C-alpha angles and dihedrals in degrees: 000000000000118000107250096185108130115245090234129016117269094245094052118108109204110229111259093213148003117212125198133159094263104033145013125214123210131167112284118240142152090281085075096051103114100040089043090052091049091048099053099032091056091050108039096128092049091049093050087058092053120102108261095032106056095095105025133095095250139120095044134156110280137156124254087253091056089046089054092050091049090051089048089052089051090050090051093049088052096050088046090050091232096114137001123220121183127191113221112225134191102245094226108032095028086223113155109254097175147304140267122210123199114186139146114285125249088214120088094218093056132060097199141021124207129198130175142174141193129206114261093245088061098042091134089071092061097095098034088050091048091048094049090047094049090051092047093051090049094046105037110019127074098235125124101186122025123191102223097174091247101306099128 
């Protein structure tokens, strides 16, 4: 029988942003298609070396239209509360720096998994972003055990 437990409790309002000195997170959607596409297509090798992406099938070559469809899927997941994807933006230029994905874990001993990446040209933000997201998940989200792909 399929697990019908909701990913987040009915009364929980997912945070709409995370603001730090060097980046800002906001829900990812189709309005980010072109800058998101530029960020990850210019950084595929770097992303593939990031925890959470070393064994998966993404990033892979795709068209701008396929990327838009992917961002639309993430926006639907967010609206349905089945997964939460955030774009990571430079606070001044609003350029896309990366992405954060929060989805149900495939591991039975975890209630969520988080993956994140930054573009290769902003690789110095990988650890500060992870630290901020880890603290954000601990302080503002209802999860008790997060699969962080070995980052902690």
